[in-house]
C-alpha positions as CSV (number, residue, x, y, z in Angstrom):
1,M,43.3,-0.6,-5.9
2,D,43.2,0.6,-2.5
3,P,41.8,-2.4,-0.1
4,N,39.6,-0.1,2.1
5,C,38.0,1.4,-0.8
6,T,34.3,2.0,0.0
7,S,31.0,1.7,-2.4
8,S,27.3,2.5,-2.5
9,I,25.0,1.4,-4.9
10,G,22.1,4.1,-4.6
11,G,21.5,7.0,-7.2
12,T,24.7,7.9,-7.3
13,A,27.9,6.4,-8.4
14,T,30.5,3.9,-6.6
15,Q,33.1,5.6,-5.1
16,F,37.0,3.9,-4.5
17,S,40.1,5.7,-3.4
18,L,43.2,5.5,-5.6
19,P,46.5,6.6,-5.2
20,F,46.3,9.1,-8.0
21,S,49.0,11.7,-9.0
22,H,46.8,14.2,-10.6
23,Q,42.6,14.7,-11.1
24,H,41.9,13.5,-14.5
25,E,39.3,11.6,-16.3
26,T,39.5,8.1,-18.5
27,D,37.9,5.4,-20.1
28,W,37.6,2.4,-18.6
29,H,36.2,-1.0,-19.8
30,F,34.1,-2.3,-17.8
31,R,31.5,-5.5,-17.4
32,G,30.7,-4.6,-21.6
33,F,30.3,-0.8,-21.1
34,T,33.3,1.9,-21.3
35,V,33.0,3.7,-17.7
36,K,34.1,6.8,-17.3
37,L,36.7,6.7,-14.4
38,R,36.1,10.4,-12.6
39,C,39.1,11.0,-10.4
40,H,38.8,14.1,-7.4
41,E,41.5,15.4,-5.2
42,T,41.6,14.3,-1.7
43,K,44.9,15.1,1.0
44,T,46.2,11.9,0.2
45,N,44.9,10.4,-2.7
46,Q,42.3,10.8,-5.5
47,L,38.4,9.7,-5.5
48,V,37.6,8.1,-8.2
49,E,33.7,7.3,-9.4
50,L,32.8,4.1,-10.9
51,N,29.1,4.0,-12.3
52,V,27.1,0.6,-11.5
53,L,25.5,-2.0,-13.1
54,V,22.0,-2.5,-12.4
55,V,19.5,-4.8,-13.7
56,V,15.9,-3.6,-13.7
57,T,12.9,-6.6,-14.7
58,G,9.8,-5.5,-16.1
59,S,11.7,-2.2,-17.5
60,S,9.2,-1.2,-19.2
61,G,6.4,-1.0,-16.6
62,L,5.4,1.7,-14.2
63,I,7.7,1.3,-11.6
64,G,10.7,-0.8,-13.4
65,S,10.6,2.8,-15.7
66,A,11.0,5.1,-13.0
67,A,13.9,3.0,-11.9
68,V,15.8,2.9,-15.2
69,R,15.3,6.9,-15.8
70,H,16.1,7.1,-11.9
71,W,19.3,4.9,-11.9
72,D,20.5,6.1,-15.5
73,A,20.0,10.1,-15.1
74,P,23.7,10.1,-12.5
75,G,25.6,8.2,-15.1
76,N,25.3,4.2,-14.1
77,H,24.8,1.6,-16.9
78,V,21.1,-0.3,-16.6
79,I,20.0,-3.1,-18.3
80,G,16.7,-3.5,-18.7
81,I,14.7,-7.1,-19.1
82,D,11.3,-6.9,-20.8
83,N,9.3,-8.7,-23.3
84,D,6.3,-7.2,-23.1
85,M,3.9,-10.2,-21.9
86,R,1.4,-7.6,-20.6
87,S,0.5,-7.6,-24.2
88,T,-0.1,-11.2,-23.8
89,F,-2.1,-10.6,-20.7
90,F,-3.9,-8.1,-21.3
91,G,-4.2,-7.6,-25.0
92,P,-2.8,-4.7,-27.4
93,T,-4.5,-1.6,-25.0
94,G,-1.9,-3.2,-21.9
95,S,1.1,-3.2,-23.7
96,T,4.3,-1.2,-22.5
97,E,6.1,-1.4,-26.1
98,W,5.3,2.3,-25.9
99,N,7.3,2.9,-22.9
100,R,10.6,1.1,-23.9
101,K,10.6,3.3,-27.0
102,Q,10.4,6.6,-25.1
103,L,12.8,5.1,-22.8
104,E,15.5,4.5,-25.0
105,A,15.2,7.5,-27.0
106,E,15.4,9.4,-23.6
107,T,18.7,8.0,-21.9
108,K,22.0,7.5,-21.9
109,N,23.5,3.9,-20.6
110,F,20.4,2.3,-20.7
111,R,19.5,-1.0,-22.9
112,T,16.7,-3.7,-23.0
113,E,17.1,-7.3,-23.2
114,S,13.8,-8.8,-24.6
115,L,14.6,-11.8,-22.4
116,D,11.6,-14.3,-20.3
117,I,12.6,-14.4,-16.7
118,R,10.6,-17.7,-16.8
119,N,13.8,-19.4,-19.4
120,R,16.1,-20.0,-16.2
121,D,19.2,-20.1,-18.8
122,V,18.7,-17.1,-20.7
123,I,18.6,-15.1,-17.0
124,F,22.0,-16.9,-15.8
125,D,24.3,-16.6,-18.5
126,L,23.0,-12.5,-18.6
127,F,23.6,-12.6,-14.6
128,K,27.0,-14.8,-15.6
129,N,28.2,-12.4,-18.1
130,E,27.2,-8.7,-16.2
131,Q,27.5,-9.5,-12.7
132,P,25.1,-6.6,-11.7
133,D,25.1,-4.3,-8.4
134,L,21.5,-3.9,-7.8
135,I,18.6,-6.1,-9.1
136,I,15.3,-4.6,-9.0
137,H,12.5,-6.7,-9.9
138,C,8.9,-5.4,-10.8
139,A,8.8,-7.9,-13.5
140,A,5.3,-9.6,-12.7
141,Q,1.6,-11.2,-13.7
142,P,-0.1,-8.1,-12.1
143,S,-3.5,-9.2,-11.9
144,H,-5.5,-10.8,-9.5
145,D,-8.5,-10.9,-11.8
146,R,-6.5,-12.0,-14.9
147,A,-4.6,-14.9,-12.8
148,A,-7.9,-17.1,-12.4
149,A,-7.7,-17.3,-16.2
150,I,-4.1,-18.4,-17.0
151,P,-3.1,-20.0,-13.7
152,F,0.1,-21.7,-14.6
153,L,1.3,-18.5,-16.7
154,D,0.8,-16.5,-13.3
155,F,2.6,-18.8,-10.9
156,E,5.8,-19.4,-13.8
157,V,6.4,-15.8,-14.6
158,N,5.6,-14.5,-10.5
159,A,6.9,-17.5,-8.8
160,N,9.6,-19.4,-11.3
161,G,10.7,-16.5,-13.0
162,T,11.5,-14.6,-9.1
163,L,13.2,-17.8,-8.3
164,N,15.2,-17.6,-11.1
165,L,16.4,-14.1,-10.8
166,L,17.3,-14.9,-7.0
167,E,19.4,-18.0,-8.2
168,A,20.9,-16.5,-10.7
169,T,22.1,-13.3,-7.8
170,R,23.1,-16.1,-5.5
171,Q,25.6,-17.3,-8.3
172,F,26.9,-14.8,-9.9
173,A,26.2,-11.4,-7.8
174,P,26.4,-12.4,-4.5
175,D,27.0,-9.2,-3.4
176,A,24.6,-7.2,-5.2
177,V,21.4,-5.5,-3.3
178,F,17.5,-7.3,-4.7
179,C,14.9,-4.9,-4.3
180,H,11.4,-6.8,-5.1
181,M,8.4,-5.4,-6.1
182,S,6.0,-7.5,-3.8
183,T,2.5,-6.6,-3.5
184,N,-0.2,-5.8,-0.6
185,K,-1.9,-8.9,-2.1
186,V,0.2,-11.7,-0.3
187,Y,-2.5,-10.6,2.6
188,G,-5.1,-12.0,0.8
189,D,-8.4,-10.5,2.0
190,A,-7.2,-10.7,5.9
191,P,-7.3,-7.0,6.1
192,N,-11.1,-6.6,5.6
193,E,-11.4,-8.6,9.0
194,L,-10.5,-5.6,10.8
195,K,-13.4,-3.4,12.2
196,L,-14.7,-0.6,10.1
197,Q,-16.9,2.0,10.2
198,E,-18.8,3.1,6.9
199,L,-19.0,6.7,6.5
200,E,-20.4,8.8,3.7
201,T,-18.2,8.2,0.8
202,R,-15.6,5.9,2.5
203,W,-15.2,3.2,4.6
204,D,-12.6,3.3,7.7
205,Y,-11.1,1.6,10.3
206,A,-13.2,1.9,13.1
207,N,-10.4,1.3,15.9
208,Q,-8.0,4.3,16.7
209,Q,-4.6,2.0,16.6
210,E,-5.2,0.9,13.3
211,Y,-5.4,4.4,11.8
212,H,-2.3,4.6,10.1
213,G,-3.4,1.0,8.3
214,I,-2.3,-2.3,7.6
215,T,1.4,-3.4,9.2
216,E,3.7,-6.2,8.0
217,A,2.6,-7.7,11.2
218,C,-0.5,-9.0,9.2
219,R,-1.2,-12.6,8.3
220,I,-0.3,-14.4,4.9
221,D,-2.0,-17.6,5.1
222,Q,-5.2,-18.3,5.8
223,T,-7.7,-16.3,3.8
224,M,-8.0,-15.4,0.2
225,H,-5.4,-14.3,-2.0
226,S,-6.1,-14.9,-5.8
227,L,-4.2,-16.6,-7.8
228,F,-2.2,-14.1,-8.1
229,G,-2.0,-13.4,-4.5
230,A,-0.9,-17.0,-4.2
231,S,1.8,-16.6,-6.8
232,K,3.4,-12.9,-5.6
233,A,3.3,-14.5,-1.8
234,A,5.6,-17.5,-2.7
235,A,7.6,-14.8,-4.6
236,D,7.5,-13.2,-1.6
237,I,8.5,-15.6,0.8
238,L,11.5,-17.0,-1.8
239,A,12.8,-13.3,-1.8
240,Q,12.9,-13.5,2.1
241,E,14.2,-16.4,2.9
242,Y,17.0,-16.2,0.1
243,G,18.0,-13.2,3.1
244,R,17.3,-15.0,5.7
245,Y,18.7,-18.2,4.9
246,F,21.9,-17.2,2.3
247,G,22.2,-14.1,3.4
248,L,21.6,-12.1,0.5
249,K,20.6,-8.3,0.4
250,T,17.0,-8.9,0.0
251,G,14.6,-6.3,0.3
252,I,10.9,-7.1,-0.4
253,F,8.3,-4.3,-1.2
254,R,4.6,-5.0,-0.6
255,G,3.3,-2.3,-2.6
256,G,-0.3,-0.3,-2.2
257,C,-1.8,1.1,-5.2
258,L,1.3,2.1,-7.5
259,T,0.7,4.3,-10.3
260,G,1.8,7.4,-12.2
261,V,1.8,8.6,-16.2
262,S,4.1,5.5,-16.8
263,H,1.0,3.3,-16.2
264,S,-0.4,1.4,-18.8
265,G,-3.5,1.0,-16.8
266,V,-6.4,-1.2,-17.9
267,E,-10.0,-2.6,-15.7
268,L,-8.3,-5.6,-14.5
269,H,-5.3,-4.0,-13.2
270,G,-4.2,-0.6,-12.9
271,F,-7.1,1.2,-11.2
272,L,-6.1,5.0,-11.0
273,S,-4.7,5.2,-14.1
274,Y,-7.7,3.3,-15.7
275,L,-10.2,5.6,-13.9
276,V,-8.3,8.9,-15.2
277,H,-8.1,7.4,-18.8
278,V,-11.7,6.6,-19.2
279,A,-13.0,9.9,-17.4
280,V,-10.6,11.9,-20.1
281,H,-11.8,9.6,-22.8
282,G,-15.6,9.7,-22.1
283,K,-15.3,5.9,-21.8
284,P,-18.0,4.4,-18.6
285,Y,-16.3,2.9,-15.6
286,T,-18.1,-0.7,-13.6
287,V,-17.4,0.0,-9.8
288,F,-16.9,-3.3,-8.3
289,G,-18.8,-3.8,-5.2
290,Y,-18.6,-1.7,-1.8
291,K,-21.0,0.7,-3.2
292,G,-17.0,2.7,-4.6
293,K,-16.6,3.3,-1.1
294,Q,-13.6,0.7,-1.1
295,V,-10.6,2.6,-0.2
296,R,-6.5,2.5,-1.3
297,D,-3.7,4.6,-0.8
298,Q,-2.1,5.5,-3.9
299,I,1.8,6.3,-4.4
300,E,3.6,7.6,-7.1
301,C,6.2,5.4,-9.2
302,S,9.0,7.6,-8.1
303,D,8.7,7.5,-4.4
304,V,8.5,3.4,-4.9
305,V,12.1,4.2,-6.7
306,K,13.2,6.5,-3.9
307,A,12.8,3.3,-1.3
308,F,14.6,0.9,-3.2
309,E,17.4,3.3,-3.5
310,A,17.0,4.3,0.3
311,F,17.0,0.4,1.1
312,A,20.3,-0.1,-1.6
313,Q,22.3,2.2,0.0
314,N,21.9,0.2,3.5
315,P,20.7,-2.8,2.5
316,R,19.0,-5.5,5.1
317,A,18.9,-9.5,4.5
318,G,15.7,-10.5,3.9
319,E,13.3,-7.4,5.5
320,V,9.9,-6.7,4.3
321,Y,8.7,-3.2,4.0
322,N,4.9,-2.4,2.6
323,I,4.7,0.6,1.1
324,G,2.0,2.4,-0.3
325,G,0.6,6.1,-0.6
326,G,0.0,6.1,3.4
327,R,-2.8,8.0,5.2
328,E,-2.3,11.0,3.5
329,N,-2.9,9.7,0.4
330,A,-5.6,7.2,0.7
331,A,-9.5,7.7,-0.8
332,S,-11.8,5.8,-1.9
333,V,-13.4,5.0,-5.3
334,L,-16.4,7.7,-4.9
335,E,-13.4,10.2,-4.0
336,C,-10.8,9.7,-6.8
337,I,-13.8,10.0,-9.2
338,T,-15.1,13.8,-7.9
339,M,-11.1,14.8,-7.7
340,I,-11.6,14.2,-11.1
341,R,-14.2,16.0,-11.2
342,E,-12.7,18.6,-9.1
343,I,-9.5,19.1,-11.2
344,G,-10.1,18.4,-14.7
345,G,-13.8,19.1,-15.2
346,Y,-15.0,15.6,-16.3
347,E,-18.3,13.8,-15.7
348,L,-17.4,10.5,-15.5
349,E,-20.5,8.2,-16.4
350,Y,-19.8,5.3,-13.8
351,N,-22.7,2.5,-12.6
352,L,-22.4,0.6,-9.6
353,S,-22.2,-3.6,-9.5
354,S,-23.0,-5.4,-6.6
355,E,-20.6,-8.0,-7.2
356,A,-17.6,-7.6,-5.2
357,R,-14.5,-8.9,-6.9
358,K,-13.0,-11.6,-4.9
359,G,-10.3,-11.2,-2.3
360,D,-10.7,-7.3,-3.1
361,H,-9.6,-5.4,0.0
362,I,-12.4,-3.0,1.3
363,C,-10.2,-0.8,3.4
364,Y,-6.3,-0.6,2.4
365,I,-3.9,1.7,3.9
366,S,0.0,1.0,4.2
367,N,1.2,1.5,7.2
368,L,4.5,3.2,6.4
369,S,5.9,3.4,9.7
370,K,8.8,0.3,9.8
371,L,10.1,1.6,6.6
372,R,10.4,5.4,8.2
373,R,11.8,4.1,11.1
374,H,14.4,2.3,9.0
375,Y,15.2,4.4,6.6
376,P,14.1,8.4,7.7
377,V,15.7,9.7,4.5
378,W,12.6,8.5,2.6
379,D,9.0,10.0,2.9
380,I,6.2,10.3,0.4
381,T,6.6,13.6,-1.8
382,V,3.9,13.3,-4.3
383,S,0.6,13.5,-3.1
384,L,-2.6,12.4,-4.2
385,R,-4.2,15.1,-6.1
386,E,-0.3,16.2,-7.8
387,I,-0.7,12.5,-9.0
388,V,-4.4,13.3,-10.5
389,T,-3.1,16.3,-11.8
390,R,-0.4,15.0,-14.1
391,M,-2.7,11.8,-15.4
392,I,-5.1,14.0,-16.2
393,Q,-2.4,15.6,-17.8
394,A,-0.7,13.5,-19.9
395,E,-4.9,12.2,-21.2
396,K,-5.1,15.2,-22.5
397,D,-1.6,15.1,-24.4
398,K,-3.0,11.5,-26.0
399,L,-5.8,13.6,-27.6
400,D,-3.6,15.9,-29.3
């Protein structure tokens, strides 16, 4: 093999320069898969495209399943790690088993491994045997309300599970890119300390310099996180440290409200998905605190995955990015209820509770300037209105 070959692990295949005498395609056995080598004529040699191996944790969840589809589509091989722990966290309505079956029916080069990321031995065995090129880590206990009832399970999954994956990467795949799905809850309720103004339908930042939202400079200590936020902060810092201390290509993405039609939203997690669900199905809804004027920025899952791809093509060690819908996709709960009515004609039955959830953000908008500066090829492509439109249609389809 040409020692000067180059590779990329974005959405396209890895490319190697080889001195073949003619254009051809052949099978090659690679890491347990039969890989197509596609050779293309150049002036001095031919270009071979070798599909990369991607491991996606939480592969049946919202972001994980979007990552599976994204990297499977161009012919890469994708291994999903998912044991449907959402059904343990939230009961049958939170299960992602339906999404796993759908994924396996739609994809070409994807398989699911029902592994528990808390089990170090099985994770190490997988990484030793497969040696992935790219890891998309989305598996988590995702609810800050639920964490209070299951503190050990929450920390074991979010913190210990992440440590197992990082150490497996360091030992068996040190050249791989590692994208860690973190959360804005690592900031705790520190964003609530910003000066806010109450408008007719939402809270907003009072100072112009904060118009575009929360930056990565927001502190993550001396603030109330919820136990979920604490376990995710531990994982966040671990992923940074494996980049800064060991030099791994780790990217940490602190998500705002991540959403999409594949979201199995429940009352304790998945705000917009659950809101659309109860509206379409005629169920009641409770808004906790802040008069329903609390603001969230919504980002569709495919835009999150495109950020992972941009990072994978030009990775940095231990870098942190806020990722959400930004100012353009920000809306309050009341404004989302109005949008659902305007788009779908659904009158949501809701009541306002004066009791706010502990550590809840009053107004949270992700400042995307750092991500856009480092990766100018990336931007938001799906508007909030389009997100809601798609989700309403998906829920209507379930009624048929």
